[in-house]
C-alpha positions as CSV (number, residue, x, y, z in Angstrom):
1,M,0.0,0.0,0.0
2,N,1.4,3.4,-0.9
3,Y,2.0,6.0,1.7
4,V,0.3,8.6,-0.4
5,G,-3.5,8.3,-1.1
6,Y,-6.6,9.3,0.7
7,K,-9.9,7.7,1.7
8,R,-13.1,9.2,2.9
9,V,-14.5,8.3,6.3
10,S,-17.7,6.2,6.4
11,K,-20.0,4.5,8.9
12,K,-17.8,1.5,8.8
13,R,-14.7,3.5,9.3
14,P,-15.6,6.9,11.0
15,C,-13.0,9.6,11.7
16,C,-10.8,8.6,14.6
17,I,-10.6,12.3,15.8
18,C,-14.3,13.4,15.9
19,G,-16.0,10.0,15.5
20,K,-18.2,11.1,12.6
21,P,-18.8,9.2,9.4
22,D,-18.7,12.1,6.9
23,W,-16.6,15.0,5.7
24,C,-13.2,13.8,7.1
25,S,-10.6,11.7,5.4
26,F,-7.4,9.7,6.1
27,T,-4.4,8.3,4.3
28,Q,-4.6,4.8,3.0
29,N,-2.2,3.5,5.6
30,E,-4.2,5.3,8.3
31,S,-1.1,7.2,9.6
32,I,-2.6,10.6,9.1
33,S,-6.2,11.9,9.7
34,F,-7.7,15.0,8.2
35,C,-10.6,16.1,10.5
36,A,-13.1,18.7,9.2
37,R,-14.6,19.3,12.6
38,S,-11.8,19.5,15.1
39,T,-8.4,21.2,15.3
40,T,-7.9,20.6,19.0
41,S,-4.3,19.5,19.6
42,A,-3.8,19.1,15.8
43,D,-0.2,18.7,14.5
44,R,-1.1,21.1,11.7
45,I,-4.0,23.1,10.4
46,S,-4.7,23.1,6.7
47,D,-5.4,26.3,4.7
48,Q,-9.1,25.2,4.7
49,G,-9.1,25.0,8.5
50,W,-9.0,21.2,8.8
51,G,-7.1,19.5,11.7
52,I,-4.2,17.3,10.5
53,Y,-3.1,14.6,12.9
54,Y,0.0,12.5,12.5
55,H,-0.6,9.2,14.3
56,F,2.8,7.8,13.8
57,I,4.2,10.8,15.8
58,R,1.5,10.5,18.5
59,K,2.0,6.8,18.9
60,N,5.7,6.9,18.5
61,L,5.4,4.6,15.4
62,T,7.5,4.6,12.3
63,P,5.6,5.5,9.1
64,V,4.9,2.7,6.6
65,N,7.5,4.2,4.3
66,P,10.6,4.9,6.4
67,K,12.3,6.8,3.5
68,K,9.9,9.6,4.2
69,R,11.4,10.2,7.6
70,A,15.0,9.8,6.2
71,T,14.4,12.7,3.8
72,G,13.4,14.9,6.6
73,K,9.8,15.3,5.4
74,Y,8.5,14.0,8.7
75,P,11.2,15.1,11.3
76,L,11.2,13.7,14.8
77,Q,8.7,15.5,17.0
78,I,8.1,15.5,20.7
79,Q,5.4,16.2,23.2
80,S,4.6,19.8,24.2
81,S,6.0,21.0,27.5
82,D,3.9,21.6,30.6
83,Q,1.7,24.7,30.8
84,E,3.8,26.4,33.5
85,L,7.0,26.3,31.4
86,R,5.3,27.6,28.3
87,D,3.8,30.5,30.2
88,R,7.1,31.4,31.8
89,V,9.0,31.3,28.5
90,Y,6.4,33.2,26.4
91,R,5.9,35.9,29.1
92,K,9.7,36.5,29.3
93,L,9.9,36.4,25.5
94,I,7.4,39.2,25.2
95,E,9.0,41.2,28.1
96,L,12.4,41.0,26.4
97,S,11.1,42.0,22.9
98,P,7.9,44.0,23.5
99,A,5.6,45.3,20.8
100,A,6.3,48.9,22.0
101,S,9.9,48.5,20.6
102,N,8.5,48.3,17.0
103,S,6.5,51.3,15.7
104,E,5.1,49.3,12.8
105,I,3.4,46.9,15.2
106,V,2.0,49.7,17.3
107,Y,1.1,52.3,14.7
108,G,1.2,50.5,11.3
109,K,-1.7,49.2,9.3
110,G,-3.5,46.5,11.2
111,G,-1.4,47.5,14.3
112,L,-2.5,47.7,17.9
113,V,-3.5,51.4,17.9
114,E,-5.5,51.0,14.7
115,R,-7.3,48.1,16.4
116,G,-8.2,50.2,19.5
117,I,-5.9,48.1,21.7
118,S,-4.1,50.1,24.4
119,D,-2.7,47.2,26.5
120,L,0.6,47.2,24.6
121,P,2.7,45.2,27.2
122,R,0.5,42.2,26.4
123,Y,2.1,41.9,22.9
124,G,5.5,41.2,21.6
125,S,7.8,41.8,18.6
126,L,9.6,38.8,17.2
127,P,12.9,39.8,15.5
128,K,12.9,39.5,11.7
129,N,16.5,38.5,11.5
130,A,17.7,35.0,12.5
131,A,20.8,36.4,14.2
132,D,18.6,38.7,16.3
133,R,16.4,35.8,17.2
134,E,19.4,33.9,18.4
135,M,20.4,36.9,20.6
136,L,16.9,37.0,22.0
137,R,17.1,33.2,22.7
138,D,20.3,33.7,24.6
139,S,18.8,36.6,26.6
140,L,15.8,34.4,27.4
141,I,17.9,31.5,28.6
142,K,20.0,33.9,30.8
143,E,17.0,35.7,32.3
144,L,15.2,32.4,33.1
145,E,18.4,30.8,34.4
146,M,17.8,27.7,32.4
147,E,19.7,25.4,30.1
148,P,19.2,25.7,26.3
149,A,17.8,22.1,26.2
150,D,15.1,23.1,28.7
151,L,13.4,25.0,25.8
152,I,12.8,21.7,23.9
153,G,9.1,21.0,24.1
154,V,8.1,24.7,24.0
155,P,6.4,25.3,20.7
156,G,8.6,27.5,18.5
157,F,11.9,26.1,19.8
158,W,13.8,23.2,18.1
159,K,17.3,21.7,17.7
160,D,19.2,22.1,14.4
161,S,21.7,19.6,12.9
162,G,24.5,21.2,14.8
163,G,22.8,20.7,18.2
164,R,21.9,24.4,18.6
165,I,18.5,25.4,20.0
166,R,16.8,27.7,17.6
167,L,13.8,30.1,17.9
168,W,11.2,29.7,15.1
169,S,12.7,30.0,11.6
170,G,16.4,29.8,10.8
171,Y,16.0,32.3,8.0
172,D,15.7,36.1,7.9
173,I,12.2,37.4,7.3
174,N,11.5,40.6,5.3
175,D,8.7,41.8,7.5
176,D,7.9,43.0,11.0
177,L,6.5,40.3,13.2
178,M,3.9,40.9,15.9
179,L,3.8,38.2,18.7
180,I,0.3,37.6,19.9
181,P,-0.3,35.4,23.1
182,F,-3.2,33.0,23.3
183,V,-4.2,33.0,27.0
184,G,-6.1,30.1,28.6
185,I,-9.0,30.4,31.0
186,D,-6.4,30.0,33.8
187,G,-4.6,33.1,32.7
188,K,-1.5,31.3,31.4
189,I,-0.2,31.8,27.9
190,Q,-0.8,28.5,26.0
191,A,0.7,29.5,22.7
192,C,1.6,32.5,20.5
193,Q,0.7,33.5,17.0
194,I,2.9,35.6,14.7
195,R,1.3,38.3,12.6
196,F,3.2,39.4,9.5
197,M,2.6,43.2,9.4
198,K,3.0,43.6,5.6
199,H,0.2,42.6,3.4
200,V,1.3,39.9,0.9
201,P,-1.0,39.4,-2.1
202,N,-2.3,35.9,-2.8
203,K,-1.5,34.6,0.6
204,S,-4.0,32.8,2.8
205,G,-3.5,35.1,5.7
206,H,-1.2,37.2,7.8
207,Y,-1.0,34.8,10.7
208,V,1.0,31.7,11.6
209,W,1.6,29.9,14.9
210,L,4.9,30.3,16.7
211,S,5.5,26.6,16.1
212,S,8.3,24.2,15.5
213,A,6.0,21.3,14.4
214,N,8.0,20.7,11.2
215,K,11.4,20.9,12.8
216,P,13.6,18.3,14.5
217,R,12.9,18.0,18.2
218,G,10.1,20.6,17.8
219,C,6.4,20.5,18.5
220,G,3.2,22.4,17.6
221,P,0.9,24.4,19.8
222,G,-2.4,22.8,18.7
223,S,-5.2,25.4,18.4
224,P,-6.0,26.8,21.8
225,L,-8.9,29.2,22.6
226,H,-7.9,32.7,23.7
227,H,-9.6,34.3,26.7
228,V,-9.2,38.1,26.7
229,N,-10.0,38.6,30.4
230,P,-9.7,35.1,31.9
231,G,-11.5,34.4,35.2
232,A,-14.1,37.2,34.7
233,V,-16.7,35.0,33.0
234,S,-19.3,35.0,35.9
235,N,-22.7,35.1,34.2
236,K,-21.8,37.2,31.2
237,S,-22.7,36.1,27.7
238,V,-19.8,34.4,26.0
239,L,-19.0,36.0,22.6
240,V,-16.6,34.1,20.3
241,T,-14.9,35.7,17.3
242,E,-12.0,34.8,15.0
243,G,-8.5,35.5,16.4
244,A,-7.0,37.0,19.5
245,L,-6.7,40.5,18.1
246,K,-10.4,40.7,17.0
247,A,-11.3,39.4,20.4
248,A,-9.3,42.1,22.1
249,T,-10.9,44.9,20.1
250,A,-14.4,43.4,20.7
251,Q,-13.8,43.2,24.4
252,T,-12.8,46.9,24.5
253,F,-16.2,47.9,23.2
254,L,-18.3,45.1,24.7
255,K,-17.4,45.1,28.3
256,D,-20.6,43.3,29.3
257,K,-19.5,40.2,27.3
258,Y,-16.9,37.6,28.1
259,V,-14.9,37.5,24.8
260,V,-12.9,34.6,23.5
261,G,-11.1,34.2,20.2
262,N,-10.3,31.0,18.3
263,S,-7.7,30.5,15.6
264,G,-10.2,29.9,12.8
265,V,-13.9,29.1,12.4
266,A,-13.3,25.3,12.6
267,S,-11.1,25.5,15.7
268,S,-11.7,25.0,19.5
269,H,-15.4,24.2,19.2
270,R,-15.4,22.0,22.3
271,E,-13.5,24.6,24.3
272,I,-16.0,27.2,23.2
273,V,-19.0,25.1,24.3
274,E,-17.4,24.3,27.6
275,T,-16.6,28.0,28.3
276,A,-20.2,29.0,27.4
277,R,-21.9,26.2,29.3
278,H,-25.0,27.5,31.2
279,K,-24.5,30.9,29.6
280,N,-25.7,32.6,26.5
281,L,-23.4,32.0,23.5
282,E,-23.0,34.7,20.9
283,I,-21.1,33.8,17.7
284,A,-19.4,36.7,15.9
285,F,-17.5,35.1,13.0
286,D,-16.8,37.2,9.9
287,V,-19.6,38.2,7.5
288,D,-18.7,35.4,5.1
289,S,-20.5,33.1,7.4
290,F,-23.5,34.0,5.3
291,T,-21.9,33.3,1.9
292,N,-18.8,31.0,2.4
293,P,-19.9,27.3,2.5
294,H,-16.8,26.3,4.5
295,V,-17.4,29.0,7.1
296,A,-21.2,28.1,7.3
297,R,-20.4,24.5,7.7
298,A,-17.9,25.2,10.6
299,M,-20.4,27.5,12.2
300,A,-23.2,24.9,11.9
301,G,-20.8,22.4,13.5
302,L,-20.3,24.6,16.5
303,I,-24.0,25.3,16.9
304,R,-24.8,21.6,16.7
305,L,-22.2,20.8,19.3
306,R,-23.7,23.4,21.6
307,Y,-27.2,22.0,21.2
308,E,-25.9,18.5,21.9
309,D,-24.3,19.8,25.1
310,Q,-27.5,21.6,26.1
311,E,-29.6,18.5,25.5
312,S,-27.1,16.3,27.4
313,L,-26.9,18.6,30.5
314,G,-30.3,20.2,30.4
315,Y,-29.7,23.9,30.1
316,Y,-31.4,26.2,27.6
317,D,-29.4,29.5,27.4
318,D,-29.6,31.3,24.1
319,V,-27.5,30.8,21.0
320,M,-27.3,33.9,19.0
321,I,-25.5,35.1,15.8
322,I,-24.0,38.6,15.9
323,A,-24.5,40.5,12.6
324,W,-23.5,43.9,11.3
325,D,-23.2,45.9,8.1
326,C,-21.8,43.5,5.5
327,S,-19.4,46.2,4.2
328,F,-17.3,45.4,7.2
329,K,-15.6,42.0,7.3
330,G,-15.1,41.5,11.0
331,I,-16.8,42.6,14.2
332,D,-13.6,44.6,15.1
333,E,-13.9,46.7,11.9
334,A,-17.6,47.3,12.5
335,L,-17.1,48.3,16.1
336,L,-14.2,50.6,15.3
337,A,-16.3,52.3,12.6
338,G,-19.2,52.9,15.0
339,N,-21.4,50.4,13.2
340,Q,-24.3,49.0,15.2
341,I,-24.1,45.2,15.8
342,K,-27.2,43.2,16.5
343,S,-28.2,39.7,17.5
344,I,-30.1,37.3,15.3
345,S,-31.4,33.8,16.0
346,V,-29.9,30.7,14.5
347,D,-33.1,30.2,12.5
348,E,-32.7,33.7,11.0
349,W,-29.1,33.0,10.2
350,L,-30.2,29.9,8.3
351,H,-32.8,31.8,6.4
352,R,-30.2,34.4,5.4
353,L,-27.6,32.0,4.0
354,S,-26.9,32.3,0.3
355,P,-28.4,29.6,-1.9
356,R,-24.9,28.2,-2.8
357,C,-24.0,28.2,0.9
358,F,-27.1,26.3,1.8
359,A,-26.9,23.9,-1.2
360,E,-23.3,22.8,-0.5
361,N,-24.1,22.1,3.2
362,Q,-27.7,21.0,3.1
363,N,-27.1,17.8,5.0
364,Q,-25.2,19.5,7.8
365,L,-27.5,22.6,8.0
366,S,-30.7,20.6,7.9
367,M,-29.5,18.7,11.0
368,L,-29.4,21.8,13.1
369,Q,-31.9,21.5,15.9
370,K,-33.9,24.4,17.1
371,Q,-34.2,24.7,20.9
372,K,-37.7,25.2,22.2
373,S,-38.2,27.6,25.1
374,G,-38.3,26.0,28.5
375,R,-38.4,22.3,27.3
376,Q,-35.9,19.6,26.7
377,C,-37.2,19.3,23.2
378,Y,-35.5,19.9,19.9
379,E,-36.8,19.7,16.3
380,V,-35.1,19.8,12.9
381,S,-35.1,23.3,11.6
382,K,-36.9,23.8,8.3
383,C,-35.4,26.7,6.4
384,S,-35.7,28.3,3.0
385,T,-32.7,28.7,0.7
386,T,-33.8,32.3,0.0
387,P,-31.3,34.7,1.7
């Protein structure tokens, strides 16, 4: 059997990540899974937002074709370090190389000031030159009074062929790099993202993880959920949007909400549901949730998971979709422009979907269950394809 080649999941062979019999796929030798529903603890995330899981790494197995490893295509990986160490390392990294040291990150297009974010010490600046990153690594080791090898297991650090511990890429980058922490509900930094400040045409986005998942002795961060103000959830409605920066801007304007940000529409669904359990959930994904079949499918998956959780645990708090003028892509742009946002029901969102969006996801969308007030009773939503 060839190493390359893919199969669709089925009822006889469901996805080993989410357990569902549709959407997902796997390689013929079952060494890699491609999950359309989950990216939690994924080794990689595809451009389409799917979680990619390397089972031969997770189980410490050798791939069917060992030549793949010999070529370096699948370098040796290790388990991520404990949460306390990652938090210590990332906090010190940001302290030693703060965002305030780079005017482009603070004042440039898409920078912190333009986004209405005033808490500058929360963000960092990753040096664009490999030599400067090595100097930053040395300062980090000295400040934390640790051995270089202690950094192995922290996403973003890896060991090169000469035995040196490296920070992120070994190459110079022709761009300013913002370092964005993803903070857990416990207040500890779980991972960091990098934002390329310069717009690059025909690229899938400006963001990548501070990761060493494809490097020797490296590891990936998974796809954690970011909590803007961890510990302050109380009984506030939980609002989820795409990305830590969007979430920070939204929290500035919506102080009556508990705002969280995921790393993409298909990411961290279970963590979102757990955070919003017994509370209202408000979903503020970008406006293409009405027109992009992939985004609509991911959003429907999140809503279904929430409804399943409600039915299982017997709570009936609202699920609402946040909408705004479609000339603004994200909730952050709408809020910064003074545009009024409003809440619509899941049923209304379904009715507003474009015909193409509904047609390509009919099976998934038709399975959404509508919660009936005050009862443990759900029924299949009947919705028109007319937007």
